[in-house]
Each structure stands twice: as structure tokens, then as C-alpha cells.
VOGUMI-865651 format. One record per residue (C-alpha): x, y, z. Coordinates in steps of 0.05 Angstrom, whole numbers, plus 32768, in hexadecimal, padded with zeros to 4 digits. Last residue first. Layout:
N
XYZ...
***
This chain:
522
7C8A7C8A7EC37C637CC07EF07C1A7CC87EE87BF97D077EF97BB87D217F127BB67CFD7F527C037CF07F567C087D3C7F5E7BDD7D407F8B7C087D117FC27BE57CEC7FE87C0F7CAC7FD37C567CC77FDE7C797CDF7F937C9F7CA67F747CE37C997F777CD87C5A7FA87CC07C507FE87CCE7C94800D7CBF7C8D80597C8A7CC180667C907CFA80967CD17D1A80677CF97D4B80997D187D88807C7D527D9D80B37D507DE380D07D937DF180EB7DA67E0F80A77D7F7E4B80AE7DB27E6A80E27DEC7E5C80BE7DD07E7A80827DB97EB8809F7E047EB580BD7E207EAF80787DEC7EEE80657E0E7F1380917E567F0480887E3E7F1680357E2E7F6180457E717F6380677E827F7480B17EC47F9680B57EAC7FD080F57E807F9981107EB37F7481447ED57FC081527E947FD681687E917FAD81A47E4E7FC581BC7E4E7FF282057E3B7FD382497DFB7FDA82707DD77FC7823C7D8F7FF1822C7D507FCB82457D287FB681FB7D097FDA81CA7D42801181AB7D717FCB81B57D3A7FAD81797D627FD281467DA77FA0814B7D6A7F6081387D517F8481037D937F8E80E27DA47F4480E97D617F2E80D67D647F53808B7D267F6580717D247FA080A77CE67FAD80D57D117FBD81147D287FF380E17CEC801680E27D01801D81387D41803A812A7D2D806580FB7CF08087812C7D2E809E81557D1180D181707D0F8123816D7D18815B819B7D5D815581A67D74814C81637D608199815B7D98819E811F7DB881E281417DEC81BE81697E048192812C7E1481D081017E1381B880B87DC181B280BC7DAB818E807D7D8A815980AE7D61817C80D27D42815F81127CFF8174811B7CDA813A81057C90814B80F07C85811780BB7CA480E180E47C7280F081267C8780FC815C7C7080DD81A17C7C809981977CC880A1818D7CCA80CB81C47CE9809B81FE7D1E808781D47D3A80D081C67D2E80DE82137D6580A082167D9180D281FE7D9E80F282497DC080B4825C7E0280C982307E2F808F822A7DF8805482297DD8808081EE7E18808681C37E26803981D27DD9803381B47DEC806081787E2D804181657E0C7FF9815F7DD5800F81397E0A802D81087E347FEA81037DF57FC680F07DDA7FF880BF7E217FF480A07E1A7FA480947DD27FB3807C7DED7FE980467DDB8030805E7D9A805080487D71805080897DAD804E80B47DBC809B809C7D8280AD80BF7D97808F81027DE080A580F07DCC80F180F17DA180E481277DD180CB81537E0680F8813E7DD7813A81517DC7811281927E128115819F7E18816A81987DD3817681BB7DE8814A81F97E2D817482017E6C814582087E84813C824A7E7680F482447EB580EC82167EAA80B981E17E9480D981A27ED880E5818F7EEE809581957EB1808D817C7EB680B681357EFC80A081297EEC8054812D7EA7806381017EDA809080CC7F0D805580C97ED3802380B67EBF805280897F028055805C7EF78026801E7EBE805380137E7680437FF77E59804F803A7E738097803F7E5180AA80057E0A80B080347E2980E480597E4E80E780A17E84811A808C7E5C815680A37E5D813D80E87EAD812F80F47EB5817380D57E82819181087EA3817081447EE3818C812B7ED081D681287F0181EB815B7F3E81C8814F7F7681C781867FB981A581887FD2818181C18009815C819F7FF2811181B47FA1811581B27F96815581887FD5814181527FB780F8814E7F708111814D7F8C8141810E7FA5810280E87F6680E580F37F41811980D47F77811A809F7F6380D580897F1580EB80887F1E812A80657F4A810780297F1780CA80237EDA80FA80157EE1814680187F19817380117F18819C80497F34816F80777F718173804D7F7481BC805E7F7B81AB80A47FAA8171809D7FE1819F80727FD781D880A57FDF81AD80DF8021818280C5805181B180EE803881968123804E81528120809B8171813080CB813B812F80A9810980FF80BA80C0810D806D80B6812A804880D880ED807780B080B5804E806780AE800A805F80B37FF480A580BA802480C8808A801D809080567FCE809080547FC980DB8054800680DC80167FDA80A77FFB7F9C80CE7FFC7FB981087FE27FDC80E37FA57F9A80CA7F937F7581137F9D7FA981357F6B7FD581677F887FCB81B37F7D7FFC81C17FB2801A81927FD8805A819E7FCA807581BD800B806081868033808A8153800980CB8180801D80B68174806380AB812D805980F2811A803A811D814C807580F6812380A480FC80E9808F814B80F08089814F810580D6812D80C180E68156809980B6819680C280DB817080B58125816A8064810C81AA8050810281C0801D80CB8208801480CC823A802F809E825A7FF58075826B7FAC80A082B37F97809082BE7F54808283047F2D808A832A7F08804E835A7F46804283277F75803482D47F69803082A07F90802782547F768039821B7F96801181D47F78801881E27F84806681AC7F5A809D81BA7F7380E081797F5C80F8816B7F8E813881727FD0810881347FBB80E4810B7FC3812C81118011813080DE801780FD80E0804580C180E3800F808B80DC8015803E809C80078018807A8042802580AE806E800E80AF80527FD2806680567FCC806680987FD0809D80A77FA18074807C7F6D803080A87F7E805680E37F71807B80D07F34803E80BC7F0D801680FA7F24804E81247F0C8051816B7F3A807C813C7F6380B1814D7F2880A881957F2A80B4819A7F7E80EC81677F7B80FB81257F8A813280EF7F8C816881197FAC813A81157FF3813780C77FEC818380B77FE8818980B980378147808B803A815F805B800381AA805F8027818D8041806581638016804D818C7FEF801F81C77FED805A81967FC98083817A7F9A805681377F81806781147FBD803881377F8A7FFC80FA7F6B7FFA80D17FA27FF480ED7FAB7FA680C07F827F8E80887FA97FAE80AC7FEA7F8880A57FB97F49805E7FA97F44804C7FFF7F5C807C80147F21804080477F068065805B7EC6807D809E7EA680A580CA7EE180BE80847EF880CC80827F4180EF803B7F41811A80577F0E813C80847F38813C805A7F6D816580347F438196805E7F30819E807A7F7C81B380387F8881E480357F59820080767F7881FD805E7FC5823380247FB3823C80137FFE82828026801182B580087FF082EB7FE5801D83307FEE800683717FD37FDF83487FCA7F9A833D80147F9C8301801B7F7082CC7FED7F5182B47FD27F9282B27F8D7F98827F7F7B7FD482527FC17FC282537FAB7F7882417F657F8B82067F7F7FB681FD7FAF7F7781FA7F7E7F3F81CE7F567F6781A27F927F7181A07F9F7F24818F7F517F1D81537F5A7F4F81347F947F2481427F817EE381167F407EF380DD7F607F1280E07F907ED080E37F4D7EA380AA7F2E7ECE807B7F6B7ECD80807F6E7E8080767FB67E6980BA7FC57E7580CD80087E9480FC7FE57EC5811F7FD27E92813D80107E89816780007EC981807FBB7EA9819D7FE97E6181BC801C7E8F81DA7FE97EBB81FB7FC87E78821180057E64823280177EA1825D7FD37EA182667FDB7E5B828B801A7E6982AE7FF07EA882C77FB97E8282E57FEB7E49830C80117E8A83247FCC7E9B83367FBD7E58836380047E5883847FFB7E9B83A07FAE7E8483AF7FC97E3D83E17FFB7E6283D1804D7E6483D780597EA683C080A77EBD840080CB7ED0840A80CE7F2183FB81067F4F83C080D37F7383CB808C7F64838B806D7F40837280287F4F834A800D7F1B83157FCD7F2E82EC7FB07EEF83177F737EED83057F6E7F4382F37F1A7F3482C07F267F5782A67F617F3082B47F337EF2828C7EFB7F0E82467F327F1D82537F4A7ED3824F7F087EB482117EED7ED681EA7F2E7ED781FF7F3C7E8F81E17EF37E7F819B7F007EAE818A7F3D7E8E81967F227E5081767EE07E50812E7F087E7581307F3C7E3580F57F1F7E1980E17F477DCE80D07F897DC880F97F947D8781257FD87DA481287FB37DE8813A7F717DCA81717F8B7D9E81937FB67DD681997F7B7DFD81B77F577DB981E47F867DB881F77F807E0182047F367DF9822E7F417DB782557F717DE082647F457E15827E7F0F7DE282AD7F4A7DC282D77F397DFE82E87EEF7DE783307F007DE483327F067E3583217EC07E3682F27E987E6A82BE7ECE7E7C82B97EDF7E3A82AA7E977E28827B7E837E56824C7EC77E51824D7EAF7E01823A7E6A7E0F82017E817E4781E97EB27E1081E47E797DD981BB7E4B7E0B818E7E957E1C817F7E917DD581727E437DCC813C7E4A7E04811F7E8A7DF581167E667DA981017E217DCF80CA7E487DEB80B57E727DAC80AC7E267D9080B87E247D4680F87E2D7D4081137E507CFF81297E887D3381567E667D5681837E707D0E817B7EBA7D13818B7EBC7D5E81CC7EA37D5481D97EC97D0B81CA7F0B7D3A81FE7EFD7D72
***
């Protein structure tokens, strides 16, 4: 093989070199499949693969060649060895050849799996696709017991999953490619069964491994709807009749999900902020509805609530779910919510979630007025330094809170009686009921009526007009962006057309133009 590669290296075009190598590999593969006398061709292909890995050359041609070879070998059942109990091992040439093929197969699979760590995403993706095709072929044409159908090749899948949760390299791109196989019931079923075997406390302490492991959980479906598709990757055959492997069932998968997540909850000591955040996102969006005892998450969520930043916000959503659906109580929840409204929240991508949750927490009309007034004043103060799109959200939110609590109208009526320099509201107070908000006024909203951006000024004018009878729809402005405000203003101005009062006679300026009086244009 080295001679063939060396002769191809004389070509000037790198693309032509790769094409020539690929052609030579296909020729060797065809010769091997056509006759056992060319068995050494398989060794040449594997040696070329190893050479490419060592020299950091393209491995795509070698991966594809090995895929074609072993898919065909599996179809022919040339690696199948039927052992008979209580009988001595068969030492015939045929058995030795089959054993030799198996060794080469395991060697090739090891090389393909090691290619998951390739620096080139295309090569890593091709290695994943080829390994899954070989897994499917192995499931349809099992290696052992030729006369009986084989179950799903779980150990082969485990080897693939172990490479996907690498501890040395982020496999986010490759895991998204693996998501294509999540439509197969058997792949999802056995992946969840193997998940608990892939991680340990020591392994999860590695941030790279933890992120890959959580990403793998994120790409695996957990819904019951998948069962309706009845789509399988491995369908074994026996005597010409198809027999499906163990069917996907939601109950055992749910049990596996609970085991996996309970293990993760025991490994959360000293985890880094990115891992902590990703764990909360997956818990809230994917896992929480499938847990049998969500109440066991209480300590984890309450500890997360004290971390600050996006982690606290995500934990707040989890606690809200437990309060709403599982009747837990958290005495200082409004103080925690109050402390989250800081200027830094406007620079995180979770700010829309905070406003959404705050709107739900403050939706009750039975809350004390001094508590709600503190939120109104804190939001009004933050609106002075918030970006324009966030100021509009805050102003709509303040209006809704005033509509829910009629007693807060005193904040509007007192705006002329209190000077800004003597505002009794204590912004630094952490307890909202002690902030003296009810003795203050909404002078901040009045000042925003002179905002440079018309959209913000218009939103602030509600305080000087009769209040509407219905609340503003916050969902329509939660995703508002600064570009949207600019586009709206441009759309308004574009309706004003420039008119020419004098019909132009030529390219020159009008006859009464001042420029023409002092300058002559040629």
C-alpha cells in the first residue's frame, strides 16, 4: 500500500492524490471480497488507516473502505462462529479464518472509534456514521450463533457512547449528529439503559466529560410519542422472517432516567458554573416531568438559588414548578426574586425568563401592597439604566402590577408631591417590605416620558393617562430587540415623502437657490 501511495504522491493536485488513494483502496477491498487469497489486502487497508492517523492525513477514504468491507462480511456471515457446548474447540482452517476476521473487525472498529477525536469535524462525523452502520449490520447479521437471531449489539453501542462522552474534547457537534439516530426506538431504548454505566463520580468531576454527558442526555428523546413511530435501526432476521428486538417501552426508560438523574444529583459538589447551568436547563426542559420523586430535587434547587446569576434564575423556575405542582413551600421566595432584579440581568439571555416568572409570582391579587410596591419601585429605578427594549418591558410590567393592585395608584398621585432628592425608597434594602416603597412615587416613569427613543417615551405615558381596563400582553414584548424598535421607527418615518415644489428643468439647481447666486455650475 505504501508503494501505491508513494506513486500517487507524485501528482500535483492534492484532490487527485486523494482520489487516486480512494480508488486504490476500493480496488483492494473488491479483490479481498472476491477471493480469500487476497486476505492480505485487508491488512494493507488497516495499515493505511494507521499510517493516516499517525501522519495526520485524511482518513475518510479508509473509514469508508472498512465500512464497505465489514458490512459485506457481516452480511455473508463469514465471521459467525457457532460454538457447541461440551465439545472441544474447532481447530479447522475455516474457524481460524473466521477468528482472524473477527480480530481484524475489532481492530478496524477500534480505529474508527478513535477517529471520533479527530480535529476535523467531517472526519469525526464520518467515523460516527460508519460505526452506526456497522452496528446496524451487526444487529441484523449477528456474530454468534448463526442459527438464532441476535439481540441488539449493546456492547458495540456502549463503545460508541463512551467515545461521545469524551473527557478530553468537547463532542457537541458530534452529539448533534448522533441526534439523527434518536428516531430509532432501539437506539434510544438501549442508550438510556447504558447511560448509568458510562459515568462515575470521578469521571463527572471532569468538566469536559460532564458537558458531553449532559449533552448526550439532551439529545436522547424521553417522550412517549416516540413509541408510536415503531422505527428500528437493527432488525434481525431468522429463516427469512423478520423478528423485532426488544420493543421500546416508556416505563423502563423512565426508570433508567430516574436512576441516571439521581446519580447526577449526588455528584453536584463543587461543579463549575457552566456545568451547573447546563444541568438545570436540561432538568427543567427535558427531565423534570419524567421524575418519579421531584421533591428530592428541593435541596439541589435551593442550594442553586444561592449561587447568583443565571443559575439562580433557572433554579427559581424549578422551585416554582415544585411549588405549583408538588406543594412545597419556600418562605423567602419573594426576597430571592426581589434580589434578582439587578442591572446585570439585562446582559444575560435569561432575562425574558425572569420577567415571565416574576409576572407569574406577582399575579396574585392577595399579595401585600408594600411587597408589590417594592417590586414596582425597583423596576422603575432599573428602567432608567436599562436598554430601550428592556425599559419597554418594565413599563408594561409596572402598568400590569398597578392594574392588579388598585392601592398602588397612590404612587402615581404622589409623583408631584415628592422631590427626587428626597425619595424615601431604599434601593439597597434586601427585604422588599422594608424599602418604604409605598411612601415613594413613580417619578422615574415620568422622566422616561422625555426619553430620546419615541417607543420608550410612548410606553411611559400610561402614567399620565387614564389606565386601561385590561393588562398589557407581556409575551408580545418579552422578545423585543433594539433592532425591532429601530425598524419600527424607520417604518413610521418612511411614510413621510419628500416633495419637490418646482418642476426640475435640468440637472442644475432651481433658479432661486442661494448656491446658484454665488456659484456657477458647468
